[in-house]
C-alpha positions, 0 to 999 in steps of 0.5 A: 807377622810378628817376628819367631824367637828373640829380638832380631839384629838390626839391618845396619848391624849385620854383615853386608852380603854374601853371594853364591854361585852354582850353589844349593841352599836348603836347611839342616836341623835349624840351620841354613847350609850350602855346598858347591854342586861341582865339589866333588867332596860335596863341603857344606857351609853355614848361611849366618843368616841371623847376621846377614843382610843380603844373599846374592844367588848368582846363576846355576843356584837353588834354594829350598821353601824352608830356606826362603822361610827362614830368610824370610822370618829373619829379614834377609834380602834375597837379590837373584842376580844373572849376566846380561840383565839385571837382577831380582829383588825379593823382601821377605813376604813374611814380615811387615815394616814401619810406614813412616819412610814410605809416607814421608817418600810418597810426596817426594816422588808426586812432586817435581820439585820435591823430586829435583831436591832429594835427586841433588842429595843424592848427587852431593853423596855421589861427589863425596863418596867417590872423593873419598872412597873411591879415592881411596880405593885408587890409591889401594888397588890402582896404585896411585898416589895424587888424586887430585884429579879425580877429586876436581872431578866430585867438585865439579860434579857438586858445584853443577849439581846445586845450579841445575833447575830441572831433571833433564839438567841434573841427567846432564850432568850426571853424565858428564861426571860419569864420562869424566870418571871413565876417563880418568880411571882409564888414565890411572890404570893405564887403560887409555894407551890402548884407547879411549875406553867407551863404556858399553852397558849389559853386553852379552860378550863374555869378558876375555882376560886378553880384551881389557876394555871388554873385561872393565865393562863386564865388571863395571856391569857385575858390580853395579848389579851388586850395588843393585842388590844393596841399595834394593835391600835399603829400600825394603827395610825401610819399607819404601817401594822401589818403584818410587823413582825420583831421578831415573825416570817414573816408569822405570821399573824399580827405577828407586833402586838404579836412583839409590845406587847412584849415591855410592856404586861409582865409588865401589865399582870403578876403581876395583874393575879398572884394577882389574887388569892390572895383574897379568897373573889373575886368571879369575878377575871376575871372582877377585872382583866381585870378593873385593866388592863383598869386602868394601860393602862391609868395610864402607859399610854400604848399606847403612850408608845407603840408609843415610842417602835415603835419610838425606832424599827425605829431609832434602825433598821434604824439608819440613817434614818431622819424625812421626812414629810409624 
C-alpha cells in the first residue's frame, strides 16, 4: 500500500519517542490529539505523528481506530506497555517494507556460526556504548569524576567476547558483564552501603522511595521495556521479524528485540536508574526517570544506533553479503 500524501520522513530522522499514561488518543480535524483522563481542565495536546518514531501507550490509555489508522499511515511504531510484563509491539499493518534486510538476516538466524558472529557484534556495541554513553551519564547524573573502573569492565567484555566459541559461552560472558555493571553502578550511587544489589527482574512489587533496592530494580524493568520498544521499532522499520533471535533463545517470542536492545539498554538504563536514589526531594522518581530515558533516546539518536547495530550484525554474520536492491 502506497503512502498517501507527501514524502515520509525517514525513521532515523524523526523524534525518538512519546510516552503517554492514562490518556485518550483520538483524531480531530486530521490531527492526532490526546488529553489526560484525570485532567480537570480537559486540556488537549497534539501528537506530532509525522515526526514520531515510537508511541508508548502506558496503563489506562485508549486510542480510536482513526488515530490508529493515521499512525499506521505515517509508519509510527506502537508499543503498549504495562507493569510486570513485556510490552506488546505493533507496527503499521498498512505499510509494506523492503525485504533486503529480512533476506540478509535469514541465514544469520538459521546458521549457528553466523548467529554467533552477529551476537558478538551486538556485544561489541554494548561494550562501546556503555563505555561512552554509560560513562557520560554516570558523570552527569551520578556526579562521579572517575569512570575508569567502568571502562575496564567494558574492555574486559570486548576481550572476552572475541574469545568465545559458542552462544552458551557468550551468555556466560554477558552474565559476568551484567553483574560487574550492577556492582559498579551500585558503588557509584552509594547503594552498596545498604548491601549487595541483586537484580530482581519482573517483580510485581511497586517501587518504594523508602526502599532504594526495590526502586532501582523497578526502574531497570521500566527502562528495559522502553528500550525494547525502540529495538522493536528499528526491526520493524527494516522489515525484520522480531522472532528471528540469534542470541536469547531461538524459541523465545520476540527474541531478536531482546538481542538488539542489549546493544544499548544498559548504557542508558543503569546510570539513570541508580541515579534515581540520589535525590531525596523527588517524590515521583519514575516520572523523572522516564523523562530522562525519552530524552536520552533523542539525544543519543538511539533509533539510528539500533539500526546501525542491525547492519553490523548482518555484516558480521554475512560478510560476503552485497547490497542488493529490495
